[in-house]
C-alpha positions as CSV (number, residue, x, y, z in Angstrom):
1,M,97.0,115.3,-156.1
2,Y,95.0,114.4,-153.3
3,N,92.2,116.1,-151.2
4,S,92.0,116.8,-147.4
5,K,88.8,116.6,-145.1
6,I,88.1,117.2,-141.3
7,I,86.9,113.6,-140.2
8,G,87.2,114.6,-136.0
9,L,86.7,117.4,-133.9
10,G,87.4,118.1,-130.1
11,Y,88.1,121.0,-127.8
12,Y,88.8,121.5,-124.5
13,V,88.3,124.7,-121.7
14,P,89.4,125.0,-118.3
15,E,86.8,124.3,-115.9
16,N,88.1,127.7,-113.9
17,I,84.7,130.6,-115.6
18,V,86.3,134.1,-114.9
19,T,83.0,136.8,-115.2
20,N,82.7,140.4,-115.8
21,N,82.1,141.0,-112.1
22,D,84.7,138.4,-111.3
23,L,87.3,140.9,-113.0
24,K,86.4,143.6,-110.6
25,Q,88.6,141.7,-107.9
26,W,91.7,142.7,-109.9
27,M,90.4,146.0,-111.9
28,D,88.6,149.1,-112.4
29,T,85.7,147.7,-115.1
30,S,82.4,146.4,-115.3
31,D,80.1,144.1,-116.9
32,E,78.2,146.9,-119.2
33,W,81.5,148.3,-120.2
34,I,83.4,145.1,-121.4
35,Q,79.8,143.4,-123.0
36,E,79.4,147.1,-125.0
37,R,83.2,146.9,-125.9
38,T,84.0,143.0,-126.6
39,G,80.3,141.3,-126.7
40,I,82.1,139.4,-123.8
41,K,80.3,138.1,-120.7
42,E,82.7,135.6,-119.0
43,R,85.9,133.6,-120.2
44,R,88.1,131.0,-118.7
45,W,91.0,130.9,-117.1
46,I,93.2,128.3,-115.7
47,D,93.3,128.1,-111.9
48,T,96.5,127.3,-110.7
49,E,95.7,126.1,-107.2
50,T,92.8,123.6,-108.7
51,S,94.6,122.4,-112.2
52,N,97.5,121.1,-113.9
53,D,96.3,122.2,-117.3
54,T,99.4,124.2,-119.1
55,T,99.0,124.5,-123.2
56,S,100.2,121.6,-124.1
57,L,98.0,119.5,-121.9
58,M,94.8,121.5,-123.0
59,G,95.9,120.8,-126.5
60,A,96.2,116.7,-125.5
61,K,92.7,116.8,-123.7
62,A,91.3,118.2,-127.1
63,A,93.7,115.9,-129.8
64,K,92.2,113.0,-127.9
65,I,88.4,113.6,-128.0
66,A,89.4,114.4,-131.7
67,I,90.8,111.0,-132.5
68,E,88.2,109.5,-130.9
69,R,85.9,110.9,-133.0
70,A,87.7,110.3,-136.1
71,G,87.8,106.5,-135.1
72,L,91.4,106.9,-135.6
73,T,93.8,106.0,-132.6
74,K,96.5,108.0,-131.7
75,D,99.2,105.5,-133.5
76,D,97.4,106.5,-136.7
77,I,98.4,110.1,-136.3
78,D,101.1,111.0,-139.3
79,F,102.0,114.3,-138.4
80,I,101.3,117.3,-135.2
81,V,101.4,121.1,-136.7
82,F,100.8,123.1,-133.7
83,A,99.6,126.6,-133.2
84,T,99.8,128.4,-130.5
85,L,101.9,132.1,-129.1
86,S,101.8,130.8,-125.3
87,P,103.6,127.6,-125.4
88,D,104.7,125.8,-122.0
89,L,108.2,126.5,-122.4
90,Y,110.1,129.4,-124.6
91,F,111.2,126.7,-126.7
92,P,110.8,123.5,-127.5
93,G,107.5,124.6,-128.9
94,G,104.5,122.8,-127.9
95,G,104.3,119.7,-130.7
96,V,107.1,117.6,-129.3
97,E,104.9,117.5,-126.0
98,I,102.1,116.8,-127.9
99,Q,103.5,113.5,-129.1
100,E,105.0,112.9,-125.7
101,L,101.6,113.6,-124.1
102,L,99.6,111.3,-126.6
103,D,102.8,108.6,-126.1
104,M,102.8,108.7,-130.0
105,P,105.4,107.5,-132.4
106,T,108.5,109.4,-133.0
107,I,106.3,111.7,-135.8
108,G,107.2,115.0,-136.5
109,A,106.0,117.7,-135.0
110,L,105.6,121.7,-136.4
111,D,104.4,124.6,-134.4
112,V,103.0,127.2,-136.2
113,R,103.5,130.9,-134.3
114,N,100.6,133.2,-136.1
115,Q,98.9,134.1,-133.4
116,C,95.2,134.7,-133.8
117,S,95.7,133.5,-137.7
118,G,97.7,130.5,-136.0
119,F,94.5,127.7,-136.6
120,V,93.9,128.8,-140.5
121,Y,97.6,128.4,-141.0
122,A,98.0,125.7,-139.7
123,L,95.0,123.9,-141.3
124,S,96.5,125.2,-144.2
125,V,100.0,123.8,-143.7
126,A,98.1,120.4,-143.0
127,D,96.4,120.4,-146.4
128,Q,99.4,120.7,-148.4
129,F,101.1,118.1,-146.7
130,I,98.1,116.0,-147.3
131,K,97.2,117.2,-151.1
132,T,100.4,116.3,-151.8
133,G,100.5,112.9,-151.1
134,M,103.1,112.7,-147.8
135,Y,100.9,112.0,-145.0
136,K,97.6,110.4,-144.7
137,N,96.6,112.1,-140.9
138,I,97.5,115.1,-139.7
139,L,96.7,115.9,-136.1
140,V,95.8,120.4,-135.9
141,I,95.9,122.0,-132.4
142,G,95.4,125.8,-131.8
143,S,95.7,125.9,-127.7
144,E,96.4,128.8,-125.5
145,N,97.1,130.2,-122.3
146,H,96.5,133.8,-122.4
147,S,95.8,134.1,-118.6
148,G,99.3,133.0,-116.6
149,G,100.8,136.4,-118.6
150,L,98.2,139.0,-118.3
151,D,97.9,142.2,-116.5
152,R,95.1,142.1,-114.1
153,S,95.1,145.2,-113.0
154,T,93.5,148.7,-114.1
155,R,96.4,149.3,-116.1
156,G,96.1,146.1,-118.2
157,R,92.4,146.1,-118.9
158,N,91.8,147.1,-122.3
159,V,93.5,143.6,-122.9
160,S,93.5,141.6,-120.0
161,V,89.3,141.3,-120.3
162,I,89.3,140.2,-123.6
163,F,91.2,136.4,-123.7
164,G,91.2,133.4,-122.4
165,D,92.3,129.8,-121.9
166,G,91.3,127.0,-124.2
167,A,92.3,124.3,-127.1
168,G,90.6,122.3,-129.7
169,A,91.7,119.9,-132.4
170,A,91.2,118.9,-135.6
171,I,92.0,115.3,-137.6
172,L,92.8,116.1,-141.2
173,S,92.7,113.3,-143.4
174,R,93.4,111.9,-147.3
175,T,90.5,111.9,-149.2
176,E,90.2,111.0,-152.6
177,E,86.7,113.0,-153.3
178,K,87.4,115.8,-155.3
179,N,84.1,118.4,-154.7
180,K,84.8,118.1,-150.8
181,G,87.4,118.8,-148.0
182,I,89.3,122.3,-148.3
183,L,89.2,123.3,-151.5
184,S,91.5,126.8,-150.6
185,S,93.2,128.8,-148.2
186,H,95.0,131.9,-148.3
187,L,97.4,133.4,-146.3
188,H,98.3,137.3,-146.1
189,S,101.0,139.0,-143.7
190,E,101.9,143.2,-143.3
191,G,104.9,143.3,-140.9
192,K,105.0,146.8,-140.7
193,Y,102.0,146.8,-138.1
194,A,103.8,143.9,-135.7
195,K,103.9,146.3,-132.8
196,E,100.6,147.6,-133.0
197,L,99.4,143.9,-131.1
198,A,102.4,142.3,-130.2
199,L,104.4,140.8,-126.5
200,I,107.5,143.0,-126.6
201,S,109.2,141.2,-123.7
202,P,110.6,138.3,-123.3
203,S,112.4,138.1,-126.3
204,T,116.1,137.9,-127.5
205,Q,116.3,141.4,-126.8
206,K,115.1,142.0,-123.9
207,W,115.3,138.7,-121.5
208,V,113.2,138.2,-118.3
209,N,116.2,138.2,-115.9
210,T,116.8,141.7,-117.3
211,I,113.6,143.0,-116.0
212,I,113.9,141.4,-113.2
213,Q,117.8,143.0,-112.8
214,E,115.9,146.5,-113.4
215,N,113.1,145.8,-111.1
216,N,111.2,148.4,-112.9
217,P,107.3,147.6,-112.2
218,D,106.3,150.7,-114.5
219,D,108.1,148.4,-117.4
220,T,104.7,147.2,-119.4
221,S,106.6,145.1,-122.1
222,Y,106.4,141.6,-120.8
223,Y,102.5,142.5,-120.7
224,P,100.7,142.1,-124.7
225,Y,99.8,145.9,-125.9
226,M,96.8,146.3,-127.8
227,N,96.8,149.8,-130.1
228,G,92.7,148.5,-130.0
229,Q,91.2,151.2,-132.6
230,F,93.9,150.6,-134.9
231,V,94.0,146.7,-135.2
232,F,90.0,146.8,-135.1
233,K,89.8,149.2,-138.5
234,H,92.6,146.7,-139.9
235,A,90.8,143.6,-139.1
236,V,87.3,144.6,-140.6
237,A,89.3,145.5,-143.6
238,R,91.3,142.2,-143.9
239,F,88.5,140.1,-142.7
240,S,86.8,140.8,-145.7
241,E,89.2,140.5,-147.9
242,A,89.8,136.8,-146.9
243,I,86.9,136.2,-147.1
244,I,86.4,137.5,-150.6
245,E,89.4,136.2,-151.8
246,G,88.3,132.5,-151.0
247,L,84.9,132.5,-152.9
248,Q,86.4,134.5,-155.5
249,A,89.3,131.6,-155.9
250,N,86.2,128.7,-155.9
251,Q,84.2,130.6,-158.1
252,L,81.4,131.3,-155.4
253,K,79.1,133.9,-154.2
254,K,78.3,134.8,-150.5
255,E,74.8,133.6,-151.1
256,D,76.9,130.1,-150.8
257,I,78.1,130.3,-147.7
258,D,76.2,128.1,-145.2
259,M,78.5,128.5,-142.1
260,L,81.3,131.2,-141.2
261,I,83.1,131.3,-138.5
262,P,85.2,133.9,-138.1
263,H,88.2,134.1,-135.4
264,Q,86.5,135.5,-132.3
265,A,89.1,138.6,-131.6
266,N,85.5,141.0,-130.3
267,L,82.1,140.2,-130.9
268,R,82.1,144.2,-132.9
269,I,84.3,142.7,-135.9
270,A,82.3,139.5,-135.9
271,Q,79.0,141.6,-136.1
272,F,80.5,143.9,-138.8
273,I,81.4,142.0,-141.1
274,Q,78.1,139.6,-140.8
275,K,76.0,142.7,-142.0
276,K,78.7,143.7,-145.0
277,F,78.3,140.5,-146.5
278,Q,74.3,139.9,-145.4
279,L,74.8,136.8,-143.4
280,P,71.7,136.1,-141.4
281,D,72.6,134.9,-137.9
282,N,71.7,131.2,-138.6
283,K,75.3,131.1,-141.3
284,V,77.7,132.8,-138.4
285,F,78.8,131.1,-135.4
286,N,79.8,133.0,-132.4
287,N,80.7,131.9,-128.8
288,I,83.3,134.6,-128.0
289,E,80.7,136.2,-125.1
290,K,81.6,132.3,-123.2
291,Y,85.2,132.0,-123.8
292,G,86.7,135.5,-125.0
293,N,89.5,135.5,-127.6
294,T,91.7,132.4,-127.3
295,T,93.8,133.1,-130.1
296,A,94.9,130.6,-131.8
297,A,92.0,128.0,-130.2
298,S,88.9,130.5,-130.8
299,I,87.8,129.2,-134.7
300,I,88.8,125.7,-133.7
301,I,86.6,125.8,-130.4
302,A,83.6,127.6,-132.6
303,L,83.8,125.3,-135.5
304,T,83.7,122.4,-132.8
305,E,80.7,123.8,-131.3
306,A,78.9,124.6,-134.1
307,W,79.2,121.2,-135.6
308,E,78.3,119.4,-132.8
309,K,75.5,121.6,-132.4
310,G,74.5,120.6,-135.9
311,K,74.5,124.2,-137.0
312,I,77.2,121.9,-139.9
313,K,75.8,119.4,-142.2
314,D,77.4,117.6,-144.7
315,N,78.0,119.5,-148.2
316,D,78.0,123.0,-146.2
317,L,80.4,125.9,-147.3
318,V,81.8,126.5,-144.5
319,I,84.4,129.5,-144.5
320,L,86.9,130.2,-142.2
321,A,88.3,133.7,-141.6
322,A,90.6,135.2,-139.2
323,F,93.1,138.4,-138.6
324,G,95.5,138.9,-135.8
325,S,98.8,140.0,-134.6
326,G,101.7,140.3,-137.3
327,F,99.7,141.0,-139.0
328,T,98.7,137.8,-140.4
329,W,95.2,137.0,-142.1
330,G,93.4,134.2,-144.3
331,S,90.7,132.1,-144.6
332,V,90.2,128.7,-145.5
333,V,87.3,127.7,-147.7
334,I,86.0,123.9,-146.4
335,R,82.8,121.8,-148.4
336,W,81.8,120.0,-145.5
């Protein structure tokens, strides 16, 4: 059995910054209202008039940075794992588009659809491929284009103010160091709550042209729906469980944590978890105030920024934890 470790990181976000005050042109809201509930000050939304960015293209841009930082070339990559809830096309998924955009050999490409937990799930899949010896270098991407599918009216503000666009990428590589890299991953789901945070349409049960034919402006099923308080209640519980599970599996204590990177869903959730585990500010990294919730991209963008700022050092114990639609949740324990 081999171990796997991250040897390259990169992220990309659109240039277009949308502040809380900017949102007032579309909806009845305020900077104070949004910050009080979410901690978000601004987010990046693709400007379709000035940019050709898509979910896959942003992922490719982040991937190029990660590959270069890993000291590899595109031809050294053996496999692609691509996490997103917002692929460019209903099908095929974004993984094959990455293979084309980066002009890679005909390597395999796998898409992961676990929304806010997407990067944690994707990393765990890549880790297992490497630990079994099947692949040596795997490109793992989380990328999202939320802005193209949000209800920007007052009706949709509870959801639309939260989400942003962006992408992050990691190169996971084989290592023979037994105590370095990914120590364990822990994944869970609870499907009975699937519709508490969901996008109902389009789907095979309700295609887009059906909505158009009905011409029903009151049909909100093609916009994301979130039962906010219900999701918050479950998120704080499952975040805690996932972190504890990861620590116990490796015979570690909360005091051993050097850096916690939580999914950037809501600053209030992260603060709740930080207080529960009694972690000082320098052991938790948040950037939701700048980017909003970028779903499958949020953890990898935050991990990359934390590393770039020197907040993650050799031999640090790093924990990634996520909770989101599905409900799905999980954690990854890493010895850097």
